[in-house]
PDB file of N, CA, C and O in Angstrom:
ATOM      1  N   MET A   1       0.830  -1.181   0.000  1.00  0.00           N
ATOM      2  CA  MET A   1       0.000   0.000   0.000  1.00  0.00           C
ATOM      3  C   MET A   1       0.875   1.245   0.000  1.00  0.00           C
ATOM      4  O   MET A   1       1.546   1.546   0.987  1.00  0.00           O
ATOM      5  N   ASP A   2       0.860   1.932  -1.067  1.00  0.00           N
ATOM      6  CA  ASP A   2       1.563   3.206  -1.146  1.00  0.00           C
ATOM      7  C   ASP A   2       0.599   4.322  -0.791  1.00  0.00           C
ATOM      8  O   ASP A   2      -0.455   4.491  -1.404  1.00  0.00           O
ATOM      9  N   LEU A   3       1.003   5.082   0.227  1.00  0.00           N
ATOM     10  CA  LEU A   3       0.209   6.243   0.600  1.00  0.00           C
ATOM     11  C   LEU A   3       0.858   7.476  -0.014  1.00  0.00           C
ATOM     12  O   LEU A   3       2.003   7.795   0.306  1.00  0.00           O
ATOM     13  N   PRO A   4       0.158   8.153  -0.870  1.00  0.00           N
ATOM     14  CA  PRO A   4       0.747   9.348  -1.466  1.00  0.00           C
ATOM     15  C   PRO A   4       0.844  10.471  -0.430  1.00  0.00           C
ATOM     16  O   PRO A   4      -0.062  10.668   0.381  1.00  0.00           O
ATOM     17  N   ILE A   5       1.944  11.190  -0.474  1.00  0.00           N
ATOM     18  CA  ILE A   5       2.134  12.321   0.434  1.00  0.00           C
ATOM     19  C   ILE A   5       1.651  13.568  -0.290  1.00  0.00           C
ATOM     20  O   ILE A   5       2.119  13.904  -1.377  1.00  0.00           O
ATOM     21  N   SER A   6       0.717  14.231   0.336  1.00  0.00           N
ATOM     22  CA  SER A   6       0.178  15.443  -0.278  1.00  0.00           C
ATOM     23  C   SER A   6       1.202  16.576  -0.184  1.00  0.00           C
ATOM     24  O   SER A   6       2.010  16.608   0.744  1.00  0.00           O
ATOM     25  N   PRO A   7       1.168  17.488  -1.129  1.00  0.00           N
ATOM     26  CA  PRO A   7       2.117  18.609  -1.094  1.00  0.00           C
ATOM     27  C   PRO A   7       1.968  19.473   0.163  1.00  0.00           C
ATOM     28  O   PRO A   7       2.959  20.000   0.668  1.00  0.00           O
ATOM     29  N   GLY A   8       0.765  19.620   0.661  1.00  0.00           N
ATOM     30  CA  GLY A   8       0.550  20.410   1.876  1.00  0.00           C
ATOM     31  C   GLY A   8       1.207  19.772   3.086  1.00  0.00           C
ATOM     32  O   GLY A   8       1.778  20.472   3.922  1.00  0.00           O
ATOM     33  N   LEU A   9       1.132  18.448   3.190  1.00  0.00           N
ATOM     34  CA  LEU A   9       1.763  17.736   4.293  1.00  0.00           C
ATOM     35  C   LEU A   9       3.283  17.838   4.205  1.00  0.00           C
ATOM     36  O   LEU A   9       3.952  18.013   5.223  1.00  0.00           O
ATOM     37  N   LEU A  10       3.825  17.730   3.013  1.00  0.00           N
ATOM     38  CA  LEU A  10       5.267  17.832   2.818  1.00  0.00           C
ATOM     39  C   LEU A  10       5.781  19.230   3.175  1.00  0.00           C
ATOM     40  O   LEU A  10       6.818  19.363   3.825  1.00  0.00           O
ATOM     41  N   ILE A  11       5.065  20.259   2.756  1.00  0.00           N
ATOM     42  CA  ILE A  11       5.471  21.635   3.063  1.00  0.00           C
ATOM     43  C   ILE A  11       5.390  21.896   4.559  1.00  0.00           C
ATOM     44  O   ILE A  11       6.282  22.528   5.125  1.00  0.00           O
ATOM     45  N   SER A  12       4.332  21.419   5.206  1.00  0.00           N
ATOM     46  CA  SER A  12       4.210  21.635   6.652  1.00  0.00           C
ATOM     47  C   SER A  12       5.284  20.866   7.416  1.00  0.00           C
ATOM     48  O   SER A  12       5.767  21.347   8.441  1.00  0.00           O
ATOM     49  N   LEU A  13       5.663  19.693   6.943  1.00  0.00           N
ATOM     50  CA  LEU A  13       6.733  18.928   7.573  1.00  0.00           C
ATOM     51  C   LEU A  13       8.071  19.660   7.445  1.00  0.00           C
ATOM     52  O   LEU A  13       8.850  19.698   8.398  1.00  0.00           O
ATOM     53  N   ILE A  14       8.336  20.230   6.291  1.00  0.00           N
ATOM     54  CA  ILE A  14       9.568  21.001   6.088  1.00  0.00           C
ATOM     55  C   ILE A  14       9.584  22.232   6.980  1.00  0.00           C
ATOM     56  O   ILE A  14      10.625  22.565   7.545  1.00  0.00           O
ATOM     57  N   ILE A  15       8.458  22.911   7.118  1.00  0.00           N
ATOM     58  CA  ILE A  15       8.371  24.099   7.977  1.00  0.00           C
ATOM     59  C   ILE A  15       8.614  23.729   9.435  1.00  0.00           C
ATOM     60  O   ILE A  15       9.295  24.463  10.151  1.00  0.00           O
ATOM     61  N   VAL A  16       8.072  22.609   9.882  1.00  0.00           N
ATOM     62  CA  VAL A  16       8.274  22.160  11.267  1.00  0.00           C
ATOM     63  C   VAL A  16       9.747  21.831  11.512  1.00  0.00           C
ATOM     64  O   VAL A  16      10.292  22.195  12.554  1.00  0.00           O
ATOM     65  N   VAL A  17      10.389  21.159  10.581  1.00  0.00           N
ATOM     66  CA  VAL A  17      11.803  20.810  10.740  1.00  0.00           C
ATOM     67  C   VAL A  17      12.663  22.076  10.783  1.00  0.00           C
ATOM     68  O   VAL A  17      13.578  22.171  11.602  1.00  0.00           O
ATOM     69  N   ILE A  18      12.384  23.038   9.919  1.00  0.00           N
ATOM     70  CA  ILE A  18      13.134  24.299   9.929  1.00  0.00           C
ATOM     71  C   ILE A  18      12.890  25.056  11.225  1.00  0.00           C
ATOM     72  O   ILE A  18      13.817  25.651  11.774  1.00  0.00           O
ATOM     73  N   GLY A  19      11.658  25.045  11.724  1.00  0.00           N
ATOM     74  CA  GLY A  19      11.345  25.708  12.995  1.00  0.00           C
ATOM     75  C   GLY A  19      12.089  25.088  14.166  1.00  0.00           C
ATOM     76  O   GLY A  19      12.607  25.808  15.020  1.00  0.00           O
ATOM     77  N   ILE A  20      12.149  23.773  14.218  1.00  0.00           N
ATOM     78  CA  ILE A  20      12.886  23.093  15.291  1.00  0.00           C
ATOM     79  C   ILE A  20      14.377  23.413  15.198  1.00  0.00           C
ATOM     80  O   ILE A  20      15.033  23.605  16.222  1.00  0.00           O
ATOM     81  N   LEU A  21      14.913  23.472  13.991  1.00  0.00           N
ATOM     82  CA  LEU A  21      16.324  23.813  13.799  1.00  0.00           C
ATOM     83  C   LEU A  21      16.618  25.237  14.275  1.00  0.00           C
ATOM     84  O   LEU A  21      17.633  25.468  14.932  1.00  0.00           O
ATOM     85  N   ILE A  22      15.755  26.182  13.956  1.00  0.00           N
ATOM     86  CA  ILE A  22      15.961  27.574  14.372  1.00  0.00           C
ATOM     87  C   ILE A  22      15.867  27.704  15.885  1.00  0.00           C
ATOM     88  O   ILE A  22      16.670  28.415  16.491  1.00  0.00           O
ATOM     89  N   ILE A  23      14.908  27.033  16.504  1.00  0.00           N
ATOM     90  CA  ILE A  23      14.766  27.104  17.964  1.00  0.00           C
ATOM     91  C   ILE A  23      15.971  26.469  18.654  1.00  0.00           C
ATOM     92  O   ILE A  23      16.470  27.009  19.641  1.00  0.00           O
ATOM     93  N   SER A  24      16.444  25.331  18.147  1.00  0.00           N
ATOM     94  CA  SER A  24      17.592  24.677  18.794  1.00  0.00           C
ATOM     95  C   SER A  24      18.875  25.486  18.629  1.00  0.00           C
ATOM     96  O   SER A  24      19.723  25.464  19.521  1.00  0.00           O
ATOM     97  N   LYS A  25      19.040  26.190  17.532  1.00  0.00           N
ATOM     98  CA  LYS A  25      20.219  27.037  17.337  1.00  0.00           C
ATOM     99  C   LYS A  25      20.100  28.357  18.092  1.00  0.00           C
ATOM    100  O   LYS A  25      21.110  29.006  18.362  1.00  0.00           O
ATOM    101  N   GLY A  26      18.879  28.762  18.434  1.00  0.00           N
ATOM    102  CA  GLY A  26      18.657  30.042  19.101  1.00  0.00           C
ATOM    103  C   GLY A  26      18.794  29.997  20.605  1.00  0.00           C
ATOM    104  O   GLY A  26      18.948  31.043  21.236  1.00  0.00           O
ATOM    105  N   LEU A  27      18.744  28.819  21.200  1.00  0.00           N
ATOM    106  CA  LEU A  27      18.916  28.687  22.647  1.00  0.00           C
ATOM    107  C   LEU A  27      20.357  28.309  22.954  1.00  0.00           C
ATOM    108  O   LEU A  27      20.885  27.335  22.418  1.00  0.00           O
ATOM    109  N   VAL A  28      20.979  29.083  23.814  1.00  0.00           N
ATOM    110  CA  VAL A  28      22.370  28.836  24.187  1.00  0.00           C
ATOM    111  C   VAL A  28      22.427  28.677  25.694  1.00  0.00           C
ATOM    112  O   VAL A  28      21.940  29.534  26.432  1.00  0.00           O
ATOM    113  N   ILE A  29      23.021  27.583  26.154  1.00  0.00           N
ATOM    114  CA  ILE A  29      23.192  27.353  27.586  1.00  0.00           C
ATOM    115  C   ILE A  29      24.650  27.630  27.927  1.00  0.00           C
ATOM    116  O   ILE A  29      25.563  26.991  27.402  1.00  0.00           O
ATOM    117  N   VAL A  30      24.848  28.598  28.818  1.00  0.00           N
ATOM    118  CA  VAL A  30      26.191  28.963  29.258  1.00  0.00           C
ATOM    119  C   VAL A  30      26.405  28.334  30.625  1.00  0.00           C
ATOM    120  O   VAL A  30      25.619  28.561  31.545  1.00  0.00           O
ATOM    121  N   ARG A  31      27.459  27.550  30.764  1.00  0.00           N
ATOM    122  CA  ARG A  31      27.747  26.871  32.029  1.00  0.00           C
ATOM    123  C   ARG A  31      28.251  27.847  33.074  1.00  0.00           C
ATOM    124  O   ARG A  31      28.699  28.953  32.773  1.00  0.00           O
ATOM    125  N   GLN A  32      28.159  27.389  34.315  1.00  0.00           N
ATOM    126  CA  GLN A  32      28.679  28.188  35.420  1.00  0.00           C
ATOM    127  C   GLN A  32      30.188  28.344  35.260  1.00  0.00           C
ATOM    128  O   GLN A  32      30.861  27.427  34.790  1.00  0.00           O
ATOM    129  N   SER A  33      30.704  29.465  35.639  1.00  0.00           N
ATOM    130  CA  SER A  33      32.111  29.871  35.525  1.00  0.00           C
ATOM    131  C   SER A  33      32.539  30.070  34.076  1.00  0.00           C
ATOM    132  O   SER A  33      33.733  30.048  33.774  1.00  0.00           O
ATOM    133  N   GLU A  34      31.586  30.262  33.185  1.00  0.00           N
ATOM    134  CA  GLU A  34      31.881  30.595  31.798  1.00  0.00           C
ATOM    135  C   GLU A  34      31.065  31.809  31.393  1.00  0.00           C
ATOM    136  O   GLU A  34      30.020  32.087  31.982  1.00  0.00           O
ATOM    137  N   VAL A  35      31.526  32.510  30.418  1.00  0.00           N
ATOM    138  CA  VAL A  35      30.749  33.541  29.735  1.00  0.00           C
ATOM    139  C   VAL A  35      30.893  33.279  28.246  1.00  0.00           C
ATOM    140  O   VAL A  35      31.811  32.582  27.814  1.00  0.00           O
ATOM    141  N   MET A  36      29.986  33.838  27.471  1.00  0.00           N
ATOM    142  CA  MET A  36      30.084  33.719  26.024  1.00  0.00           C
ATOM    143  C   MET A  36      30.054  35.103  25.413  1.00  0.00           C
ATOM    144  O   MET A  36      29.220  35.941  25.756  1.00  0.00           O
ATOM    145  N   VAL A  37      30.970  35.318  24.513  1.00  0.00           N
ATOM    146  CA  VAL A  37      30.990  36.550  23.746  1.00  0.00           C
ATOM    147  C   VAL A  37      30.165  36.305  22.490  1.00  0.00           C
ATOM    148  O   VAL A  37      30.384  35.324  21.779  1.00  0.00           O
ATOM    149  N   ILE A  38      29.216  37.196  22.220  1.00  0.00           N
ATOM    150  CA  ILE A  38      28.375  37.069  21.037  1.00  0.00           C
ATOM    151  C   ILE A  38      28.913  37.995  19.958  1.00  0.00           C
ATOM    152  O   ILE A  38      29.067  39.199  20.168  1.00  0.00           O
ATOM    153  N   GLU A  39      29.193  37.417  18.811  1.00  0.00           N
ATOM    154  CA  GLU A  39      29.636  38.188  17.660  1.00  0.00           C
ATOM    155  C   GLU A  39      28.486  38.254  16.668  1.00  0.00           C
ATOM    156  O   GLU A  39      27.956  37.228  16.243  1.00  0.00           O
ATOM    157  N   ARG A  40      28.114  39.458  16.311  1.00  0.00           N
ATOM    158  CA  ARG A  40      27.060  39.632  15.310  1.00  0.00           C
ATOM    159  C   ARG A  40      27.724  40.046  14.008  1.00  0.00           C
ATOM    160  O   ARG A  40      28.300  41.129  13.902  1.00  0.00           O
ATOM    161  N   LEU A  41      27.633  39.167  13.024  1.00  0.00           N
ATOM    162  CA  LEU A  41      28.241  39.367  11.713  1.00  0.00           C
ATOM    163  C   LEU A  41      29.735  39.661  11.820  1.00  0.00           C
ATOM    164  O   LEU A  41      30.271  40.482  11.074  1.00  0.00           O
ATOM    165  N   GLY A  42      30.401  38.982  12.756  1.00  0.00           N
ATOM    166  CA  GLY A  42      31.843  39.058  12.872  1.00  0.00           C
ATOM    167  C   GLY A  42      32.392  40.089  13.827  1.00  0.00           C
ATOM    168  O   GLY A  42      33.600  40.110  14.066  1.00  0.00           O
ATOM    169  N   SER A  43      31.549  40.954  14.388  1.00  0.00           N
ATOM    170  CA  SER A  43      32.054  41.950  15.340  1.00  0.00           C
ATOM    171  C   SER A  43      31.373  41.761  16.691  1.00  0.00           C
ATOM    172  O   SER A  43      30.267  41.226  16.772  1.00  0.00           O
ATOM    173  N   PHE A  44      32.047  42.206  17.752  1.00  0.00           N
ATOM    174  CA  PHE A  44      31.541  42.039  19.115  1.00  0.00           C
ATOM    175  C   PHE A  44      30.181  42.712  19.263  1.00  0.00           C
ATOM    176  O   PHE A  44      29.972  43.834  18.804  1.00  0.00           O
ATOM    177  N   HIS A  45      29.244  41.991  19.926  1.00  0.00           N
ATOM    178  CA  HIS A  45      27.923  42.560  20.164  1.00  0.00           C
ATOM    179  C   HIS A  45      27.590  42.638  21.650  1.00  0.00           C
ATOM    180  O   HIS A  45      27.204  43.697  22.144  1.00  0.00           O
ATOM    181  N   ARG A  46      27.739  41.506  22.377  1.00  0.00           N
ATOM    182  CA  ARG A  46      27.398  41.485  23.799  1.00  0.00           C
ATOM    183  C   ARG A  46      28.053  40.289  24.471  1.00  0.00           C
ATOM    184  O   ARG A  46      28.704  39.467  23.826  1.00  0.00           O
ATOM    185  N   VAL A  47      27.864  40.212  25.795  1.00  0.00           N
ATOM    186  CA  VAL A  47      28.405  39.116  26.598  1.00  0.00           C
ATOM    187  C   VAL A  47      27.242  38.410  27.275  1.00  0.00           C
ATOM    188  O   VAL A  47      26.382  39.060  27.869  1.00  0.00           O
ATOM    189  N   LEU A  48      27.210  37.076  27.191  1.00  0.00           N
ATOM    190  CA  LEU A  48      26.180  36.279  27.858  1.00  0.00           C
ATOM    191  C   LEU A  48      26.735  35.726  29.155  1.00  0.00           C
ATOM    192  O   LEU A  48      27.856  35.217  29.194  1.00  0.00           O
ATOM    193  N   GLU A  49      25.952  35.825  30.213  1.00  0.00           N
ATOM    194  CA  GLU A  49      26.325  35.262  31.510  1.00  0.00           C
ATOM    195  C   GLU A  49      25.823  33.825  31.588  1.00  0.00           C
ATOM    196  O   GLU A  49      25.188  33.339  30.651  1.00  0.00           O
ATOM    197  N   SER A  50      26.101  33.143  32.693  1.00  0.00           N
ATOM    198  CA  SER A  50      25.697  31.746  32.838  1.00  0.00           C
ATOM    199  C   SER A  50      24.178  31.633  32.901  1.00  0.00           C
ATOM    200  O   SER A  50      23.496  32.507  33.435  1.00  0.00           O
ATOM    201  N   GLY A  51      23.665  30.540  32.344  1.00  0.00           N
ATOM    202  CA  GLY A  51      22.228  30.296  32.295  1.00  0.00           C
ATOM    203  C   GLY A  51      21.769  30.051  30.864  1.00  0.00           C
ATOM    204  O   GLY A  51      22.581  29.825  29.967  1.00  0.00           O
ATOM    205  N   ILE A  52      20.439  30.099  30.665  1.00  0.00           N
ATOM    206  CA  ILE A  52      19.859  29.900  29.340  1.00  0.00           C
ATOM    207  C   ILE A  52      19.683  31.267  28.687  1.00  0.00           C
ATOM    208  O   ILE A  52      19.091  32.169  29.279  1.00  0.00           O
ATOM    209  N   ASN A  53      20.191  31.416  27.482  1.00  0.00           N
ATOM    210  CA  ASN A  53      20.136  32.680  26.758  1.00  0.00           C
ATOM    211  C   ASN A  53      19.588  32.446  25.359  1.00  0.00           C
ATOM    212  O   ASN A  53      19.636  31.332  24.839  1.00  0.00           O
ATOM    213  N   ILE A  54      19.068  33.506  24.760  1.00  0.00           N
ATOM    214  CA  ILE A  54      18.512  33.437  23.412  1.00  0.00           C
ATOM    215  C   ILE A  54      19.358  34.303  22.488  1.00  0.00           C
ATOM    216  O   ILE A  54      19.673  35.450  22.805  1.00  0.00           O
ATOM    217  N   ILE A  55      19.722  33.734  21.339  1.00  0.00           N
ATOM    218  CA  ILE A  55      20.459  34.489  20.328  1.00  0.00           C
ATOM    219  C   ILE A  55      19.710  34.396  19.005  1.00  0.00           C
ATOM    220  O   ILE A  55      18.785  33.596  18.861  1.00  0.00           O
ATOM    221  N   ILE A  56      20.112  35.212  18.048  1.00  0.00           N
ATOM    222  CA  ILE A  56      19.543  35.152  16.704  1.00  0.00           C
ATOM    223  C   ILE A  56      20.362  34.138  15.911  1.00  0.00           C
ATOM    224  O   ILE A  56      21.536  34.377  15.629  1.00  0.00           O
ATOM    225  N   PRO A  57      19.751  33.006  15.549  1.00  0.00           N
ATOM    226  CA  PRO A  57      20.525  31.965  14.867  1.00  0.00           C
ATOM    227  C   PRO A  57      21.049  32.428  13.508  1.00  0.00           C
ATOM    228  O   PRO A  57      20.409  33.217  12.814  1.00  0.00           O
ATOM    229  N   PHE A  58      22.215  31.925  13.149  1.00  0.00           N
ATOM    230  CA  PHE A  58      22.883  32.142  11.867  1.00  0.00           C
ATOM    231  C   PHE A  58      23.373  33.579  11.675  1.00  0.00           C
ATOM    232  O   PHE A  58      24.079  33.850  10.704  1.00  0.00           O
ATOM    233  N   ILE A  59      23.022  34.509  12.570  1.00  0.00           N
ATOM    234  CA  ILE A  59      23.516  35.887  12.496  1.00  0.00           C
ATOM    235  C   ILE A  59      24.488  36.141  13.633  1.00  0.00           C
ATOM    236  O   ILE A  59      25.531  36.765  13.438  1.00  0.00           O
ATOM    237  N   GLU A  60      24.147  35.654  14.831  1.00  0.00           N
ATOM    238  CA  GLU A  60      25.008  35.818  15.997  1.00  0.00           C
ATOM    239  C   GLU A  60      25.745  34.512  16.266  1.00  0.00           C
ATOM    240  O   GLU A  60      25.141  33.440  16.268  1.00  0.00           O
ATOM    241  N   GLN A  61      27.039  34.605  16.491  1.00  0.00           N
ATOM    242  CA  GLN A  61      27.868  33.436  16.763  1.00  0.00           C
ATOM    243  C   GLN A  61      28.420  33.514  18.178  1.00  0.00           C
ATOM    244  O   GLN A  61      29.073  34.499  18.523  1.00  0.00           O
ATOM    245  N   PRO A  62      28.171  32.487  19.020  1.00  0.00           N
ATOM    246  CA  PRO A  62      28.733  32.502  20.379  1.00  0.00           C
ATOM    247  C   PRO A  62      30.164  31.983  20.405  1.00  0.00           C
ATOM    248  O   PRO A  62      30.512  31.049  19.683  1.00  0.00           O
ATOM    249  N   ARG A  63      30.986  32.598  21.243  1.00  0.00           N
ATOM    250  CA  ARG A  63      32.355  32.158  21.488  1.00  0.00           C
ATOM    251  C   ARG A  63      32.513  31.987  22.988  1.00  0.00           C
ATOM    252  O   ARG A  63      32.382  32.957  23.735  1.00  0.00           O
ATOM    253  N   ALA A  64      32.795  30.762  23.446  1.00  0.00           N
ATOM    254  CA  ALA A  64      32.894  30.478  24.882  1.00  0.00           C
ATOM    255  C   ALA A  64      34.228  30.957  25.435  1.00  0.00           C
ATOM    256  O   ALA A  64      35.275  30.811  24.804  1.00  0.00           O
ATOM    257  N   ILE A  65      34.161  31.532  26.631  1.00  0.00           N
ATOM    258  CA  ILE A  65      35.353  31.979  27.345  1.00  0.00           C
ATOM    259  C   ILE A  65      35.245  31.446  28.762  1.00  0.00           C
ATOM    260  O   ILE A  65      34.265  31.720  29.454  1.00  0.00           O
ATOM    261  N   THR A  66      36.235  30.694  29.198  1.00  0.00           N
ATOM    262  CA  THR A  66      36.254  30.168  30.558  1.00  0.00           C
ATOM    263  C   THR A  66      36.879  31.202  31.473  1.00  0.00           C
ATOM    264  O   THR A  66      37.973  31.704  31.214  1.00  0.00           O
ATOM    265  N   MET A  67      36.164  31.514  32.551  1.00  0.00           N
ATOM    266  CA  MET A  67      36.670  32.487  33.509  1.00  0.00           C
ATOM    267  C   MET A  67      37.232  31.741  34.706  1.00  0.00           C
ATOM    268  O   MET A  67      36.477  31.282  35.563  1.00  0.00           O
ATOM    269  N   LEU A  68      38.528  31.618  34.771  1.00  0.00           N
ATOM    270  CA  LEU A  68      39.187  30.995  35.908  1.00  0.00           C
ATOM    271  C   LEU A  68      40.060  32.044  36.567  1.00  0.00           C
ATOM    272  O   LEU A  68      40.733  32.824  35.894  1.00  0.00           O
ATOM    273  N   ARG A  69      40.042  32.053  37.870  1.00  0.00           N
ATOM    274  CA  ARG A  69      40.876  32.994  38.596  1.00  0.00           C
ATOM    275  C   ARG A  69      41.899  32.212  39.395  1.00  0.00           C
ATOM    276  O   ARG A  69      41.559  31.288  40.134  1.00  0.00           O
ATOM    277  N   TYR A  70      43.115  32.582  39.243  1.00  0.00           N
ATOM    278  CA  TYR A  70      44.198  31.946  39.965  1.00  0.00           C
ATOM    279  C   TYR A  70      44.782  32.945  40.943  1.00  0.00           C
ATOM    280  O   TYR A  70      44.923  34.129  40.637  1.00  0.00           O
ATOM    281  N   ARG A  71      45.110  32.461  42.099  1.00  0.00           N
ATOM    282  CA  ARG A  71      45.759  33.300  43.094  1.00  0.00           C
ATOM    283  C   ARG A  71      47.230  32.944  43.117  1.00  0.00           C
ATOM    284  O   ARG A  71      47.600  31.797  43.367  1.00  0.00           O
ATOM    285  N   LYS A  72      48.040  33.903  42.864  1.00  0.00           N
ATOM    286  CA  LYS A  72      49.475  33.666  42.833  1.00  0.00           C
ATOM    287  C   LYS A  72      49.991  33.695  44.257  1.00  0.00           C
ATOM    288  O   LYS A  72      49.887  34.711  44.945  1.00  0.00           O
ATOM    289  N   MET A  73      50.536  32.602  44.687  1.00  0.00           N
ATOM    290  CA  MET A  73      50.986  32.482  46.071  1.00  0.00           C
ATOM    291  C   MET A  73      52.337  33.153  46.290  1.00  0.00           C
ATOM    292  O   MET A  73      52.637  33.536  47.421  1.00  0.00           O
ATOM    293  N   GLY A  74      53.119  33.304  45.313  1.00  0.00           N
ATOM    294  CA  GLY A  74      54.437  33.917  45.482  1.00  0.00           C
ATOM    295  C   GLY A  74      55.420  33.310  44.509  1.00  0.00           C
ATOM    296  O   GLY A  74      55.171  32.263  43.911  1.00  0.00           O
ATOM    297  N   GLU A  75      56.517  33.974  44.366  1.00  0.00           N
ATOM    298  CA  GLU A  75      57.541  33.470  43.464  1.00  0.00           C
ATOM    299  C   GLU A  75      58.637  32.802  44.273  1.00  0.00           C
ATOM    300  O   GLU A  75      58.993  33.247  45.364  1.00  0.00           O
ATOM    301  N   GLU A  76      59.145  31.761  43.730  1.00  0.00           N
ATOM    302  CA  GLU A  76      60.300  31.138  44.364  1.00  0.00           C
ATOM    303  C   GLU A  76      61.279  30.742  43.270  1.00  0.00           C
ATOM    304  O   GLU A  76      60.894  30.230  42.219  1.00  0.00           O
ATOM    305  N   TYR A  77      62.510  30.983  43.536  1.00  0.00           N
ATOM    306  CA  TYR A  77      63.540  30.602  42.584  1.00  0.00           C
ATOM    307  C   TYR A  77      64.850  30.379  43.317  1.00  0.00           C
ATOM    308  O   TYR A  77      65.044  30.836  44.443  1.00  0.00           O
ATOM    309  N   THR A  78      65.713  29.686  42.671  1.00  0.00           N
ATOM    310  CA  THR A  78      67.037  29.422  43.224  1.00  0.00           C
ATOM    311  C   THR A  78      68.068  30.089  42.318  1.00  0.00           C
ATOM    312  O   THR A  78      68.046  29.931  41.097  1.00  0.00           O
ATOM    313  N   ALA A  79      68.957  30.825  42.940  1.00  0.00           N
ATOM    314  CA  ALA A  79      70.007  31.514  42.177  1.00  0.00           C
ATOM    315  C   ALA A  79      71.363  31.030  42.665  1.00  0.00           C
ATOM    316  O   ALA A  79      71.523  30.659  43.828  1.00  0.00           O
ATOM    317  N   ILE A  80      72.309  31.039  41.787  1.00  0.00           N
ATOM    318  CA  ILE A  80      73.686  30.678  42.139  1.00  0.00           C
ATOM    319  C   ILE A  80      74.551  31.907  41.875  1.00  0.00           C
ATOM    320  O   ILE A  80      74.574  32.440  40.765  1.00  0.00           O
ATOM    321  N   THR A  81      75.258  32.344  42.908  1.00  0.00           N
ATOM    322  CA  THR A  81      76.107  33.534  42.775  1.00  0.00           C
ATOM    323  C   THR A  81      77.424  33.178  42.112  1.00  0.00           C
ATOM    324  O   THR A  81      77.690  32.016  41.803  1.00  0.00           O
ATOM    325  N   THR A  82      78.247  34.204  41.899  1.00  0.00           N
ATOM    326  CA  THR A  82      79.527  33.963  41.218  1.00  0.00           C
ATOM    327  C   THR A  82      80.483  33.113  42.043  1.00  0.00           C
ATOM    328  O   THR A  82      81.346  32.437  41.483  1.00  0.00           O
ATOM    329  N   ASP A  83      80.340  33.138  43.373  1.00  0.00           N
ATOM    330  CA  ASP A  83      81.205  32.281  44.199  1.00  0.00           C
ATOM    331  C   ASP A  83      80.516  30.952  44.516  1.00  0.00           C
ATOM    332  O   ASP A  83      80.864  30.283  45.489  1.00  0.00           O
ATOM    333  N   GLU A  84      79.533  30.575  43.686  1.00  0.00           N
ATOM    334  CA  GLU A  84      78.815  29.306  43.735  1.00  0.00           C
ATOM    335  C   GLU A  84      78.065  29.079  45.043  1.00  0.00           C
ATOM    336  O   GLU A  84      77.998  27.953  45.536  1.00  0.00           O
ATOM    337  N   THR A  85      77.506  30.138  45.600  1.00  0.00           N
ATOM    338  CA  THR A  85      76.637  30.032  46.769  1.00  0.00           C
ATOM    339  C   THR A  85      75.194  29.962  46.277  1.00  0.00           C
ATOM    340  O   THR A  85      74.772  30.768  45.448  1.00  0.00           O
ATOM    341  N   ARG A  86      74.443  28.992  46.794  1.00  0.00           N
ATOM    342  CA  ARG A  86      73.039  28.860  46.401  1.00  0.00           C
ATOM    343  C   ARG A  86      72.183  29.773  47.255  1.00  0.00           C
ATOM    344  O   ARG A  86      72.345  29.835  48.473  1.00  0.00           O
ATOM    345  N   ILE A  87      71.268  30.483  46.605  1.00  0.00           N
ATOM    346  CA  ILE A  87      70.318  31.345  47.306  1.00  0.00           C
ATOM    347  C   ILE A  87      68.926  30.859  46.946  1.00  0.00           C
ATOM    348  O   ILE A  87      68.546  30.852  45.775  1.00  0.00           O
ATOM    349  N   ASP A  88      68.173  30.456  47.946  1.00  0.00           N
ATOM    350  CA  ASP A  88      66.802  30.013  47.749  1.00  0.00           C
ATOM    351  C   ASP A  88      65.895  31.150  48.215  1.00  0.00           C
ATOM    352  O   ASP A  88      65.850  31.462  49.405  1.00  0.00           O
ATOM    353  N   ARG A  89      65.182  31.760  47.291  1.00  0.00           N
ATOM    354  CA  ARG A  89      64.362  32.915  47.637  1.00  0.00           C
ATOM    355  C   ARG A  89      62.899  32.550  47.475  1.00  0.00           C
ATOM    356  O   ARG A  89      62.475  32.103  46.410  1.00  0.00           O
ATOM    357  N   ARG A  90      62.133  32.741  48.535  1.00  0.00           N
ATOM    358  CA  ARG A  90      60.686  32.510  48.513  1.00  0.00           C
ATOM    359  C   ARG A  90      59.993  33.727  49.091  1.00  0.00           C
ATOM    360  O   ARG A  90      60.334  34.194  50.178  1.00  0.00           O
ATOM    361  N   GLU A  91      59.029  34.230  48.365  1.00  0.00           N
ATOM    362  CA  GLU A  91      58.248  35.355  48.880  1.00  0.00           C
ATOM    363  C   GLU A  91      57.074  34.802  49.662  1.00  0.00           C
ATOM    364  O   GLU A  91      56.459  33.814  49.262  1.00  0.00           O
ATOM    365  N   THR A  92      56.766  35.441  50.776  1.00  0.00           N
ATOM    366  CA  THR A  92      55.621  35.004  51.576  1.00  0.00           C
ATOM    367  C   THR A  92      54.640  36.118  51.737  1.00  0.00           C
ATOM    368  O   THR A  92      53.607  35.943  52.382  1.00  0.00           O
TER     369      THR A  92
END
C-alpha cells in the first residue's frame, strides 16, 4: 500500500523541521564559571552570563570563554652567585 504524500503535508513537515532547527540554534546554555561573547556578523555585540540565553541563529555566533581565577601564592627561585653560593628565595 503506497500512501501518497500530499504537497501540503510535505510543506508543513519542512516548515516544522526548519522551525525546530531555528529554535535549537537560538537557545544557548552557558555553564557556570563561563561567559560567552556574542559576535554579530563578525564583530563584538554582547556578553552572555551563565544560564539559558537566546540568540539570533545564523547571524550571531557565540564564542565560549572560561573564567578561571588563579591566586598567585608567590615566586620562588634558586640563584647561584659567582662564588657558587646557592640562594633560595621565597616570597611570603
